[in-house]
C-alpha positions as CSV (number, residue, x, y, z in Angstrom):
1,M,99.8,77.8,103.3
2,K,102.5,75.8,101.5
3,V,106.2,76.2,101.4
4,T,107.3,77.1,97.8
5,A,111.2,77.0,98.3
6,S,113.0,73.7,97.9
7,A,114.4,74.2,101.5
8,L,113.3,77.0,103.8
9,N,115.0,77.9,107.0
10,I,113.0,78.4,110.1
11,R,114.6,81.0,112.4
12,S,114.3,82.0,116.0
13,G,113.4,85.6,115.0
14,P,112.0,87.7,112.1
15,G,115.2,88.2,110.2
16,T,118.3,86.6,108.6
17,D,120.4,87.6,111.6
18,F,118.5,85.2,113.9
19,R,119.7,81.5,114.2
20,V,118.2,78.7,112.2
21,V,116.2,76.4,114.4
22,G,114.8,74.2,111.7
23,K,114.3,73.6,108.0
24,V,111.1,72.8,106.0
25,T,110.9,71.5,102.4
26,K,108.8,72.4,99.5
27,G,105.1,71.5,99.6
28,V,104.8,71.3,103.4
29,D,101.8,72.8,105.0
30,V,102.5,75.6,107.5
31,E,100.0,77.6,109.6
32,V,100.8,81.4,110.0
33,L,100.1,82.7,113.5
34,E,101.9,86.0,113.4
35,V,103.4,88.5,110.9
36,H,106.2,90.9,111.3
37,G,107.2,92.8,108.2
38,D,108.3,90.3,105.5
39,W,108.5,87.5,108.1
40,A,105.8,85.1,109.4
41,W,105.8,83.0,112.6
42,V,104.6,79.5,111.5
43,E,103.7,76.1,113.0
44,A,105.0,73.4,110.7
45,G,104.3,70.3,112.8
46,S,107.2,67.9,113.1
47,W,109.4,70.3,111.1
48,G,109.4,72.8,113.8
49,N,107.9,76.3,114.7
50,G,109.5,79.7,114.2
51,W,110.0,82.5,111.7
52,V,110.2,82.2,107.9
53,N,110.3,84.7,105.0
54,Q,106.9,85.2,103.6
55,A,108.3,85.2,100.1
56,Y,108.7,81.5,100.2
57,I,105.2,80.5,101.4
58,A,101.9,80.9,99.6
59,V,98.3,79.7,99.7
60,D,96.9,77.6,96.9
61,A,94.0,79.9,95.8
62,K,92.1,76.8,94.7
63,A,92.3,75.1,98.1
64,F,89.4,77.1,99.5
65,G,86.6,79.2,98.2
66,P,84.7,82.1,99.6
67,P,83.1,81.4,103.0
68,A,79.6,82.1,104.1
69,P,79.3,85.0,106.5
70,N,79.3,82.8,109.6
71,E,82.3,80.9,108.4
72,I,84.7,83.8,107.9
73,E,86.7,83.4,111.1
74,R,87.1,79.6,110.4
75,V,88.9,80.5,107.1
76,F,90.6,83.8,107.9
77,G,90.9,83.9,111.8
78,E,90.0,86.7,114.0
79,P,89.4,90.2,112.5
80,C,91.9,93.0,112.9
81,T,94.9,90.8,113.5
82,P,98.3,91.3,111.8
83,A,97.5,88.6,109.2
84,C,94.5,90.7,108.0
85,S,96.9,93.4,106.6
86,A,100.2,91.6,106.2
87,G,99.6,90.4,102.5
88,R,101.0,92.6,99.8
89,V,99.4,92.7,96.3
90,E,101.6,94.1,93.4
91,L,99.3,96.0,91.0
92,P,100.0,95.8,87.3
93,L,99.8,99.6,87.0
94,P,99.4,102.4,89.7
95,L,96.0,103.3,91.0
96,K,95.0,106.7,92.4
97,L,93.9,106.7,96.1
98,G,90.4,107.8,96.6
99,W,91.3,109.8,99.8
100,A,94.6,111.4,98.8
101,N,96.5,112.9,95.9
102,A,98.7,109.9,95.5
103,R,99.0,106.7,93.6
104,V,99.7,103.2,94.9
105,T,101.4,100.1,93.2
106,R,101.3,97.9,96.2
107,V,98.2,97.3,98.5
108,A,97.7,95.4,101.7
109,C,95.2,92.6,102.3
110,H,94.9,89.3,104.2
111,V,97.9,87.0,103.7
112,L,95.5,84.3,102.3
113,M,94.1,86.7,99.7
114,V,97.3,87.7,98.0
115,P,97.0,85.3,95.1
116,I,93.3,85.9,94.7
117,F,93.5,89.8,94.6
118,T,96.6,89.5,92.4
119,A,94.7,87.4,89.8
120,V,91.8,89.7,89.8
121,F,93.8,92.9,89.2
122,H,95.9,91.3,86.6
123,E,92.9,90.0,84.7
124,I,91.3,93.4,84.7
125,H,94.5,94.8,83.2
126,A,94.8,92.0,80.7
127,A,91.2,92.6,79.6
128,G,92.1,96.3,78.8
129,L,89.9,97.6,81.6
130,W,92.5,99.2,83.9
131,S,91.4,102.7,82.9
132,E,87.9,101.8,84.3
133,L,89.5,101.7,87.8
134,E,89.6,105.4,88.6
135,T,90.3,105.1,92.3
136,F,91.5,102.5,94.9
137,D,89.4,103.1,98.1
138,G,90.8,100.5,100.4
139,I,91.0,96.7,101.3
140,Y,91.9,96.5,105.0
141,N,90.1,98.7,107.5
142,C,89.4,97.5,111.0
143,R,85.8,98.9,111.5
144,A,82.2,98.0,111.8
145,I,79.7,98.1,109.0
146,K,78.3,101.6,108.7
147,G,75.2,101.9,110.8
148,S,75.8,98.5,112.4
149,Q,77.8,96.9,115.2
150,N,78.8,94.0,113.0
151,R,82.3,93.8,111.7
152,S,82.9,94.9,108.1
153,T,84.6,92.3,106.0
154,H,87.3,95.0,105.4
155,S,88.3,94.1,109.0
156,W,89.7,90.8,107.6
157,G,91.3,92.4,104.6
158,I,89.1,90.3,102.1
159,S,87.1,93.1,100.5
160,V,88.0,96.0,98.2
161,D,86.3,99.3,97.4
162,L,86.8,100.9,94.0
163,N,85.6,104.1,92.2
164,A,83.8,105.2,95.5
165,A,83.0,108.7,94.3
166,K,81.0,107.4,91.4
167,N,79.4,104.5,93.5
168,P,78.1,106.1,96.7
169,M,76.4,103.7,99.2
170,G,72.6,103.4,98.8
171,L,72.5,104.6,95.2
172,I,72.9,103.0,91.7
173,G,76.4,103.6,90.7
174,E,78.5,103.3,87.6
175,M,80.5,100.1,88.2
176,D,81.6,98.6,84.8
177,P,79.7,95.2,84.4
178,R,82.9,93.6,82.9
179,I,84.8,94.3,86.1
180,I,81.9,93.0,88.2
181,A,82.1,89.7,86.1
182,I,85.8,89.4,86.7
183,F,85.3,89.7,90.5
184,N,82.4,87.3,90.3
185,K,84.6,84.7,88.4
186,H,87.2,84.7,91.3
187,G,84.6,84.3,94.0
188,F,83.7,87.8,95.0
189,H,80.3,89.0,95.9
190,W,79.4,92.5,94.6
191,G,77.8,95.1,97.0
192,G,75.5,96.2,94.1
193,R,73.5,93.1,95.1
194,F,73.1,94.1,98.7
195,S,69.7,95.0,100.1
196,R,71.3,98.4,100.7
197,R,73.4,98.9,97.5
198,D,77.2,99.4,97.9
199,D,78.3,99.4,94.3
200,M,81.9,100.3,95.0
201,H,82.3,97.1,97.2
202,F,83.6,93.6,96.4
203,E,84.0,91.0,99.1
204,F,85.3,87.5,99.1
205,V,82.3,86.0,100.9
206,K,79.7,83.6,99.6
207,R,76.1,84.9,99.9
208,S,72.8,83.5,98.8
C-alpha cells in the first residue's frame, strides 16, 4: 500500500493521543500487518514502524491482479486475519441485507480490495443497474466452502454474494448479465461458471 498524504505521522499506538514516532511522505510503500478500527500498524522500512490512520494509505488497484487459487495467501496473507475484514467500502446507495430486515451503506472487505469493490459498485450504479441488486449477502465470512474442508474465498474478504434468494447454489439463477460483465471487467470470476453453479458469487480470483 502507498501513503497518499503529503506527510503522514507514524504513532506508537492506534490513535491521535499516542506519540509520534516517525513520519512518512507521499508515495512511500508500507506493509499493513495489523488493523485496529481506523488505524493500521505498518512497516515502512527506514521510515519506521508503527500506527497510521488508514484514511491516508491506499492500494493501487492496478498494481496487482486476481491471483490463482494457490497464490491467494501470497497476495492477501492468511485467511480470517483482521486485514480480511478491515477495509470499508462506501456504497453509492443502500443495499438490503439478505439475512435481516435492514439496509447497509458501508460494507467490510479485505483492506486491499477497497478500491476494487468501490469501483465495481459505483460502475453498477453509474450504469443504471443498482435496482438489479436486490440484496447484499456478504463479503467477509471466515468459513470453509460448503461441503468441503477448503477455505472459502470469503475468508479473505475478496468475494461477494448478491441476490442469494434468486440464485441458489447448484441451480441456474437470475443474475443480470450486465452485472456479470462489470465484475468480469474488474477481475472477478463469476460462480455461475463453477462446476457446481453458484450464481450469487463473485470472487477476485483468476481461474482457468
